[in-house]
VOTI-746409 format. One record per residue: residue in three letters; x negated, z negated, y of N, C-alpha, C in turn. Coordinates in steps of 0.001 Angstrom, whole numbers, plus 524288, in hexadecimal, padded with zeros to 5 digits. Layout:
% residues N
SITE   res     n.x     n.z     n.y    ca.x    ca.z    ca.y     c.x     c.z     c.y
SITE   ALA       X       Z       Y       X       Z       Y       X       Z       Y
...
END
This chain:
% residues 186
SITE   res     n.x     n.z     n.y    ca.x    ca.z    ca.y     c.x     c.z     c.y
SITE   UNK   C1549   A0E46   B9128   C120E   A0933   B9458   C145F   A051A   B9796
SITE   UNK   C1580   A00E0   B974F   C1A37   9FF1E   B9B18   C15B3   9FD4E   BA0B6
SITE   UNK   C1B2A   9FBFF   BA528   C1800   9FD70   BAA4E   C182C   9F8BA   BA980
SITE   UNK   C14E0   9F5CD   BADC0   C14C7   9EF8A   BAFCC   C1982   9EF02   BB3A6
SITE   UNK   C19FC   9EAA4   BB45E   C1F19   9E9F8   BB878   C1D2E   9E967   BBD81
SITE   UNK   C1EA2   9EA42   BC0B6   C1D70   9EB60   BC5AA   C1E92   9E544   BC96C
SITE   UNK   C19D9   9E2F5   BCA83   C18C0   9DCCD   BCB74   C1D3A   9DC68   BD1A9
SITE   UNK   C1CF6   9E01D   BD470   C1EA2   9E051   BD924   C2403   9DE31   BDAB3
SITE   UNK   C25B4   9DAF1   BDE8A   C2B90   9D7DC   BDDEE   C2D87   9DE5C   BE088
SITE   UNK   C33AD   9DDAB   BDD8B   C3644   9E380   BDE5C   C3955   9E16A   BE21C
SITE   UNK   C3AA2   9E3F4   BE802   C3CB9   9E5EA   BEC1B   C43A4   9E3E3   BEAC4
SITE   UNK   C4351   9DF9C   BED32   C48A0   9DE8A   BEABB   C4D78   9E219   BEF55
SITE   UNK   C5189   9E35B   BEE1F   C5648   9E5B1   BEF29   C584E   9E25E   BF46F
SITE   UNK   C5A91   9E53B   BF6A7   C5D4E   9E22B   BFB25   C6192   9DC95   BF7D4
SITE   UNK   C6229   9D931   BF98F   C6590   9D61B   BF891   C63DC   9D582   BF339
SITE   UNK   C5EF9   9D4D7   BF109   C5DB1   9D3ED   BECAC   C5842   9CFA3   BECC9
SITE   UNK   C5749   9CBDB   BE9C0   C54F9   9C80A   BE85F   C4F03   9CB4C   BE76A
SITE   UNK   C4965   9C7F4   BE870   C467D   9CA8B   BE64B   C4605   9CB6A   BDFF0
SITE   UNK   C445C   9CF32   BDF04   C40B8   9D0FB   BD8DF   C3CF1   9CDE5   BD679
SITE   UNK   C3E16   9CC31   BD1DE   C397B   9C91A   BCEE3   C3419   9CC98   BCFD8
SITE   UNK   C2FCC   9CB7C   BCEB3   C2BAA   9CE86   BCC95   C2B6B   9CF0F   BC85D
SITE   UNK   C2AC6   9D3EF   BC68F   C28D0   9D42D   BC038   C2466   9D15C   BBEB7
SITE   UNK   C237B   9CF65   BBB5B   C1DF5   9CCAD   BB8A8   C1B4C   9D2A8   BB8F9
SITE   UNK   C166A   9D1E1   BB898   C1171   9D53C   BB71A   C1317   9D66F   BB0B1
SITE   UNK   C136A   9DA5E   BADCC   C111B   9DACE   BA7C3   C0DA3   9DBAB   BA5E3
SITE   UNK   C0D92   9DBD9   BA102   C09B7   9DED2   B9D80   C0724   9E24F   BA12A
SITE   UNK   C01F7   9E482   BA11B   BFF1E   9E8F2   BA34F   BFF00   9E8ED   BA8C4
SITE   UNK   C0034   9E3CC   BAB61   C00E7   9E697   BB145   BFB66   9E033   BB2B2
SITE   UNK   BF98D   9E42B   BB761   BF6A7   9DED3   BBB1A   BF819   9DCFD   BC121
SITE   UNK   BF6CE   9D73E   BC06E   BF9F7   9D475   BC567   BF6AB   9D493   BC82E
SITE   UNK   BF17E   9D597   BC5B8   BEEBA   9D550   BCC94   BE9BC   9D87C   BCA60
SITE   UNK   BE6DB   9DB11   BCF90   BE3F9   9DCC8   BCEC9   BDF72   9DBCD   BD36B
SITE   UNK   BD996   9D9CB   BD1C6   BD79A   9D811   BD40D   BD27C   9DA8A   BD40F
SITE   UNK   BCE82   9D9EF   BD89E   BC9D7   9DDF7   BD801   BC5FE   9D93A   BD8E3
SITE   UNK   BC219   9DA78   BD6C5   BBF17   9D754   BD7B9   BB7AF   9DB4C   BDA49
SITE   UNK   BB81E   9D9CA   BDE94   BB43D   9DC6F   BE188   BAFAA   9D9C6   BE09B
SITE   UNK   BAF7D   9D67D   BDCF1   BAA30   9D256   BDD92   BA4BF   9D6D1   BDC90
SITE   UNK   BA5E6   9DAC3   BDACB   BA1F0   9DE76   BD802   B9D5B   9DEF8   BDD63
SITE   UNK   BA1AC   9E103   BE27F   B9E37   9E32E   BE69E   BA2EA   9E428   BEB54
SITE   UNK   BA383   9E3AE   BF07B   BA6E3   9E4BD   BF512   BA777   9EBB0   BF4DF
SITE   UNK   BA1CD   9EEAA   BF436   BA212   9F244   BF4DA   BA430   9F5D5   BF1A8
SITE   UNK   BA69D   9F2BD   BEBE3   BAA62   9F597   BE89E   BAE64   9F7FC   BEAD8
SITE   UNK   BB0A1   9F548   BEEA7   BB71E   9F746   BEF98   BB580   9F96F   BF563
SITE   UNK   BB768   9FEE1   BF3CD   BB891   A05B1   BF77A   BB813   A02FE   BFE2B
SITE   UNK   BB4A2   A04B2   C01EB   BB4A6   A0468   C066A   BB811   A04EB   C08E9
SITE   UNK   BBA3D   A09B6   C08C0   BBFBE   A0AD8   C09DC   BC2E3   A064E   C090D
SITE   UNK   BC93B   A05D7   C0EB2   BCC10   A01EE   C0C6F   BD044   A0538   C07C8
SITE   UNK   BCF2C   A097A   C083C   BD3DE   A0A07   C03EB   BD1EB   A099C   BFF5D
SITE   UNK   BCD0E   A07A7   BFD75   BCC6E   A0524   BF7C8   BCCDC   A0049   BF687
SITE   UNK   BCEC3   9FD39   BFB03   BD0DD   9F9A6   BFB45   BD70A   9FA11   BF9E8
SITE   UNK   BDA45   9FE0D   BFC0C   BDEE3   9FF1A   BFC27   BE0D4   A00AE   BF61B
SITE   UNK   BDDA2   A046A   BF544   BDD62   A064C   BEF86   BDCCD   A01CE   BEA44
SITE   UNK   BD934   9FF45   BEC26   BD846   9FAA0   BE8C5   BDD37   9F7F2   BE7B7
SITE   UNK   BDF5B   9F5DD   BEC26   BE4AD   9F387   BEC89   BE8FE   9F438   BEA4E
SITE   UNK   BE983   9F9C6   BECAA   BED63   9FC94   BEA2A   BED9A   9FCE4   BE22F
SITE   UNK   BE8B0   9FE61   BE2C0   BE951   9FF2D   BDADF   BE9EC   9F9D5   BD96B
SITE   UNK   BE8C3   9F57A   BDB1F   BE979   9F16B   BDA29   BF018   9F02A   BD985
SITE   UNK   BF1B6   9F1AD   BDF1D   BF752   9EFC6   BDD24   BFAB2   9F35E   BDC25
SITE   UNK   BF791   9F854   BDA18   BFB8B   9FB1F   BD5B4   BFAD6   9F9C3   BD049
SITE   UNK   BF6B8   9F6DF   BCE44   BF43A   9F442   BC991   BF843   9F102   BC892
SITE   UNK   BF9B3   9ED46   BCC62   BFD08   9E96A   BCC7C   C0221   9E800   BCBBF
SITE   UNK   C0270   9EE00   BCD67   C086B   9EE36   BCDE2   C0B3E   9F449   BC910
SITE   UNK   C0766   9F728   BC92B   C096F   9F99C   BC4A5   C04E4   9FBC9   BC01D
SITE   UNK   C002B   9FA15   BC0AA   BFBC0   9F8BE   BBCF9   BFCA6   9F9C8   BB5AC
SITE   UNK   BFA7F   9FB11   BB21E   BFC2E   9F93A   BAD22   BF67E   9FA36   BABDF
SITE   UNK   BF47A   9F45C   BAC09   BF1C2   9F282   BAA06   BF171   9EF00   BA50E
SITE   UNK   BF095   9F031   B9FE2   BEF6B   9ECBC   B9CA4   BE9E7   9ECC8   B98E6
SITE   UNK   BE6A1   9EA01   B99A1   BE1CC   9E7E1   B96A9   BE322   9E807   B8E85
SITE   UNK   BE2F3   9E8D1   B8C82   BE2C4   9EA7B   B87B8   BE2B7   9E524   B8587
SITE   UNK   BE5E7   9E378   B8330   BE610   9DD0F   B7FE5   BE713   9D8F8   B8373
SITE   UNK   BE780   9DAC9   B8741   BECE5   9D4DF   B8D3A   BF116   9D760   B8F37
SITE   UNK   BF180   9D0E2   B8F7E   BF795   9D250   B9126   BF87B   9CFE5   B984F
SITE   UNK   BF9B3   9D5AD   B9A18   BF8BB   9D301   BA03B   BFF4B   9D098   BA32E
SITE   UNK   BFFBC   9CF8D   BA8A8   BFC17   9D26E   BAAC7   BF6F2   9D12B   BABA5
SITE   UNK   BF52F   9D3D6   BB0E2   BEFFA   9D350   BB04B   BEDF0   9D17F   BB54E
SITE   UNK   BE9ED   9CEA9   BB7B6   BE68E   9D034   BBC7B   BE0F8   9D18E   BBA14
SITE   UNK   BE14C   9D55B   BBDED   BDA6D   9DA4E   BBC9F   BD75B   9DAE1   BC13A
SITE   UNK   BD338   9D5C5   BC0E8   BCE18   9D679   BC3D3   BCB26   9DBC3   BC307
SITE   UNK   BCC15   9DDE7   BC632   BC6FA   9E363   BC817   BC278   9E1FE   BC8C3
SITE   UNK   BBF51   9E4C7   BC7F6   BB845   9E443   BC9E0   BB50E   9E8EE   BC6FD
SITE   UNK   BB209   9E9E4   BCBBA   BADB8   9ED8C   BC7EA   BA7E1   9EB7B   BCA03
SITE   UNK   BA6EC   9EB2E   BC525   BA181   9E710   BC454   B9DCB   9EC51   BC1E3
SITE   UNK   B9947   9ED7B   BC5A8   B9631   9F069   BC167   B9706   9F5E1   BC150
SITE   UNK   B9726   9F757   BBBD4   B9BEA   9FBAC   BB9E8   B9F75   9FBBA   BB882
SITE   UNK   BA140   9F636   BBA4E   BA6F5   9F66C   BB717   BACCF   9F562   BB982
SITE   UNK   BAFF3   9F669   BB893   BB426   9F5EF   BBB16   BB6F1   9F0B0   BB6D8
SITE   UNK   BB775   9EA9E   BB85B   BB9BF   9E841   BB705   BBE3F   9E6F8   BB778
SITE   UNK   BC1FE   9E689   BB1DA   BC80F   9E42A   BB1C4   BC7E0   9DF89   BAF61
SITE   UNK   BC842   9DBEF   BB333   BC7F2   9D6EF   BB36B   BCF5A   9D4F7   BB29C
SITE   UNK   BCF45   9D47A   BAD5C   BD677   9D57F   BAC13   BD68F   9CDAB   BAB51
SITE   UNK   BDA50   9CC72   BAE97   BDD12   9C720   BAE1F   BE17D   9C6D0   BACA9
SITE   UNK   BE538   9C310   BAD4A   BE99F   9C0A1   BABE2   BECD6   9BF57   BAF97
SITE   UNK   BF0CD   9BDC5   BB0E1   BF57B   9BDEC   BB484   BF268   9B8B0   BB78F
SITE   UNK   BEE1D   9B524   BB46F   BEE07   9AF41   BB69A   BE769   9B096   BBA2A
SITE   UNK   BE5E3   9B672   BB7D6   BE126   9B888   BBA4F   BDBA4   9B538   BB679
SITE   UNK   BDE56   9B4F3   BB144   BDAA6   9B1EE   BAD80   BD738   9B699   BAABE
SITE   UNK   BD333   9B8A5   BAABA   BD15C   9BD42   BA7C1   BD2D9   9BE4F   BA284
SITE   UNK   BD2F0   9C355   BA235   BD6CF   9C441   B9B45   BD28F   9C83E   B98AB
SITE   UNK   BCF79   9CB97   B9BEE   BCE0F   9CEEC   B997C   BC8E8   9D193   B9DA8
SITE   UNK   BC3D2   9D45E   B9CED   BC1DD   9D70C   BA2A9   BC0A2   9DC80   BA0A4
SITE   UNK   BC1FC   9DF80   BA168   BBEC2   9E45A   BA034   BBBE8   9E806   BA425
SITE   UNK   BB709   9EAC5   BA21E   BB3E3   9EC2F   BA636   BB2F7   9F2F7   BA595
SITE   UNK   BB71B   9F609   BA94C   BB48F   9FB61   BA868   BB085   9FE9A   BAA69
SITE   UNK   BADAE   A008A   BA880   BA8E7   A0288   BAADB   BAAEA   A08B1   BADA1
SITE   UNK   BAA4D   A08B4   BB1B6   BA9CA   A0D22   BB72F   BA6E0   A1044   BB633
SITE   UNK   BA2A9   A1019   BB278   B9F7C   A15E6   BB1C1   BA2BF   A1BCD   BB25C
SITE   UNK   BA750   A1B05   BADEA   BAA98   A1F90   BAE4D   BACAC   A2014   BB2C6
SITE   UNK   BADF1   A1D58   BB63B   BB02F   A1ED0   BBB3D   BAF33   A1EEA   BBEF1
SITE   UNK   BA965   A1FAF   BBF04   BA606   A2041   BC321   BA67D   A23CB   BC5A2
SITE   UNK   BA66B   A2948   BC2E3   BA587   A2C5C   BC69E   BAACF   A2F09   BC862
SITE   UNK   BAEEA   A2E16   BC5CE   BB3D3   A2E5E   BC85A   BB78F   A2A74   BCD67
SITE   UNK   BB4D5   A25F3   BCCCD   BB560   A22B1   BD2E4   BB24B   A2596   BD4C4
SITE   UNK   BAD80   A26FD   BD5AA   BAAC9   A28E2   BDA35   BAE8A   A2DB8   BDC1B
SITE   UNK   BB07D   A316F   BD89E   BB36F   A36F5   BD915   BB7EA   A3480   BDD52
SITE   UNK   BBADF   A30BD   BDB4F   BBF6C   A2DFE   BDC3C   BBDF7   A2BDA   BE22A
SITE   UNK   BBB9D   A284D   BE2D1   BB9DE   A2452   BE801   BB97E   A2B09   BEC45
SITE   UNK   BB3A9   A2D99   BEADC   BB2D4   A320C   BEDF0   BB86C   A3564   BF180
SITE   UNK   BBC9D   A35C2   BECEF   BC1E8   A3965   BEDA4   BC3C2   A3654   BF0E2
SITE   UNK   BC589   A30EB   BEEAB   BC7D5   A2CA8   BF300   BC605   A2D88   BF83B
SITE   UNK   BC0C1   A2CDB   BF855   BBB89   A2C44   BFEA4   BC1D5   A3315   C01B8
SITE   UNK   BBFDF   A357A   BFEBA   BC05D   A3B32   C015A   BC590   A3C52   C0129
SITE   UNK   BCA15   A3A3F   BFFDB   BD0C3   A3988   C0032   BD122   A34C9   C0454
SITE   UNK   BCEF1   A3267   C056E   BCF30   A2EFC   C0AAB   BCC49   A2F5D   C103D
SITE   UNK   BC7BA   A33E7   C0EB2   BC70F   A3776   C145D   BCA76   A3BB7   C1566
SITE   UNK   BCBD5   A3D2E   C1096   BD105   A414F   C1182   BD57D   A3E64   C1495
SITE   UNK   BD730   A3AC6   C1329   BDB53   A3773   C146F   BD982   A3610   C1AC8
SITE   UNK   BD60E   A34C3   C1C7C   BD5E7   A34EB   C2015   BD4DC   A3793   C23C8
SITE   UNK   BD351   A3D0C   C2107   BD341   A41D1   C24F5   BD835   A4447   C257A
SITE   UNK   BDC36   A42EA   C218B   BE06C   A4574   C229F   BE2CD   A49FB   C218C
SITE   UNK   BDE5C   A4C2E   C1D26   BDDB8   A518B   C1A51   BE295   A4FDB   C163B
SITE   UNK   BE855   A51E7   C1661   BEA30   A50E6   C11FE   BE9DF   A5353   C0BCC
SITE   UNK   BE887   A5876   C0DD8   BE773   A5C92   C093F   BE11C   A5A70   C06C6
SITE   UNK   BDD8A   A586F   C0859   BD94C   A5560   C0682   BDA83   A5119   C03A5
SITE   UNK   BDE84   A4E5C   C05CD   BE04C   A47EF   C0428   BE2E6   A4968   BFF3F
SITE   UNK   BE534   A4E34   BFEB9   BE9A6   A506F   BF99F   BE57F   A519C   BF58E
SITE   UNK   BE1BB   A5401   BF793   BDDAC   A5737   BF381   BDC06   A52A6   BEF95
SITE   UNK   BD980   A4EF7   BF380   BD323   A4AEF   BF147   BD820   A4637   BF00C
SITE   UNK   BDD19   A45A1   BF117   BDF4F   A41D6   BEDD4   BE123   A4414   BE7C3
SITE   UNK   BE1F2   A4B0F   BE811   BE424   A4C99   BE12A   BDEED   A492C   BDFBA
SITE   UNK   BD93D   A4C8F   BE15C   BD429   A4899   BDDAD   BD465   A4302   BDC1C
SITE   UNK   BD429   A3F89   BE0E4   BD43B   A3B3C   BE051   BD913   A3AAB   BDCB7
SITE   UNK   BDEC6   A3B0A   BDD5A   BE010   A393E   BD673   BDE07   A3A2A   BD1B6
SITE   UNK   BDD46   A4053   BD2BF   BDA54   A411A   BCC6A   BD618   A3DFF   BCB6C
SITE   UNK   BD312   A3DD9   BCE10   BCE6F   A37FA   BCCB2   BD05A   A3363   BCC95
SITE   UNK   BD537   A31B2   BCE8C   BD64A   A2C91   BCDF7   BDAFE   A2D04   BC831
SITE   UNK   BDBC9   A30BE   BC7C4   BDF0C   A3227   BC21D   BDA2E   A2F5E   BBDA2
SITE   UNK   BD6AE   A3410   BBF12   BD267   A33DC   BBB30   BCF29   A2E4B   BBA41
SITE   UNK   BD051   A2B87   BBE01   BCBE2   A2624   BBECC   BD051   A236F   BBB86
SITE   UNK   BD4C1   A23F1   BBC53   BDAC1   A1F45   BB7D7   BDA24   A21A9   BB355
SITE   UNK   BD865   A2758   BB0D8   BD8B4   A28C0   BABA2   BD290   A2427   BA9A2
SITE   UNK   BD04A   A2638   BABD3   BCA2B   A233B   BAAE8   BCACF   A1D89   BA8F6
SITE   UNK   BCD83   A1AAA   BAE5E   BCDA2   A1615   BAD23   BD2EE   A1480   BA8DB
SITE   UNK   BD60E   A16C1   BA6C5   BDA7B   A13D8   BA317   BD55B   A1636   B9E54
SITE   UNK   BD2D1   A1B66   B9E10   BCF67   A1D3A   B9977   BCADF   A1886   B97C6
SITE   UNK   BC7CA   A16AC   B9BE9   BC5EA   A12D0   B9C26   BC701   A0C5D   B9BBF
SITE   UNK   BCCBC   A0C3A   B9BF9   BCFAF   A06AA   B9BE4   BD2B7   A0555   B94D4
SITE   UNK   BD2D7   A0B6D   B92B4   BD6CB   A0B8C   B8E04   BD404   A0660   B8C6D
SITE   UNK   BD695   A047C   B87FA   BD689   A00C6   B8401   BD531   9FB68   B858D
SITE   UNK   BD414   9FAEB   B8BF0   BD285   9F50D   B8D3B   BD804   9F53B   B8FED
SITE   UNK   BDA84   9F80E   B95BB   BDDEE   9F66A   B9805   BE159   9FB0A   B9828
SITE   UNK   BE4D4   9F9A4   B960D   BEA59   9FF16   B96BD   BEAD0   A014D   B9D47
SITE   UNK   BEB24   A0420   B9FEA   BEB89   A06E1   BA4E5   BEF73   A0A17   BA3F9
SITE   UNK   BF269   A0B06   BA88B   BF6C9   A10F3   BA8BC   BF256   A11E3   BAD2A
SITE   UNK   BF2FC   A1679   BAC8F   BF156   A1A6E   BB0DA   BF0C9   A1879   BB6C0
SITE   UNK   BF5C8   A170C   BB90E   BF5B0   A15B3   BBDED   BF305   A107C   BC03A
SITE   UNK   BF1D7   A0C94   BBB09   BEECC   A095D   BBAFC   BE8C7   A0A5D   BBBC7
SITE   UNK   BE7EE   A0EC3   BB81B   BE245   A0F2C   BB84B   BE12D   A139D   BBC85
SITE   UNK   BE21C   A149D   BBE79   BE2C8   A1937   BC3BC   BE260   A122A   BC8F2
SITE   UNK   BE366   A0ED1   BC940   BE55D   A09B1   BCD77   BDEC2   A080C   BCB1B
SITE   UNK   BDDC4   A07EB   BC68A   BD8C1   A049A   BC597   BD334   A078F   BC5CD
SITE   UNK   BD4AA   A0DE8   BC5B2   BD05B   A125A   BC94C   BD061   A1182   BCDF6
SITE   UNK   BD520   A0FD0   BCF5E   BD39B   A0FBA   BD749   BCFD5   A0B8A   BD8A7
SITE   UNK   BD21F   A0777   BD4C7   BCECC   A01BE   BD569   BC944   A023B   BD50B
SITE   UNK   BC887   A0535   BCF97   BC205   A057B   BCF76   BBF17   A08CA   BD254
SITE   UNK   BC1D4   A0C05   BD512   BBE3A   A1019   BD976   BBE59   A0D7D   BDE34
SITE   UNK   BC1DD   A096B   BDF86   BC168   A058F   BE4C6   BBC48   A01B5   BE3A4
SITE   UNK   BBC98   9FEBB   BDE6A   BB865   9FC0D   BDC39   BB4CF   9FDA2   BDBE7
SITE   UNK   BB237   A0277   BDA1B   BAE60   A053B   BD887   BAADC   A04BD   BDD2B
SITE   UNK   BA665   A01BC   BDC9D   BA106   A0101   BDEF3   B9E5E   A0689   BE1C2
SITE   UNK   B9DA5   A0978   BDD82   B98AC   A0C91   BDF3A   B9B1C   A1127   BDEC1
SITE   UNK   B9EF3   A13FA   BE3F0   BA15A   A18DB   BE3ED   BA09B   A19A9   BEBEB
SITE   UNK   BA1C7   A1E40   BEC14   B9EA0   A1F93   BF223   BA23F   A1E6F   BF50D
SITE   UNK   BA5F4   A1C59   BF574   BA99C   A1A4B   BF948   BA771   A13CF   BF983
SITE   UNK   BA483   A118F   BF7D8   BA090   A0DAD   BF515   B9C3E   A0CB3   BF863
SITE   UNK   B9992   A12B9   BF9C9   B94CA   A1368   BFCAF   B94F0   A0F14   C02BE
SITE   UNK   B91E2   A0D42   C0322   B8FE6   A0B19   C07BE   B8F7C   A0F11   C0D9A
END
């Protein structure tokens, strides 16, 4: 599977002019936009939720493989949670709609709940400085994150081609946007 080009400008070497930015290739995202129109409460209350979402979006743009079946990229992706669906509003580089895909959240519910609870435990352990506990929790967190990525790949199969790292980032974003989880309780 070909890897998308890195669209960041390369740092010039001493005595060398700026390098040309490589244009985005097929299967790449040039923008990821979150539609919070559903509910502002859908965004994790802890500041790390915003940071996780921003980092995942940045990583998707720089190195994600995202290729809807039958479409030619690069793409702008608008993501939102609507009722019980994760909505992928896929657009072209000019932000013209190409396709919308709604992914049911039902298969993800218990995994999201478990993942968010373990992330909360991880943040508490970090705040306490309990390094042994942090390491143990982090192993469990990574395992759940991998399960979420595998489920994401399975649910998108034959609709949107993604690699494992892209699926992990999409799962991260889903956990941040998902409105009915323990860390969103008032």
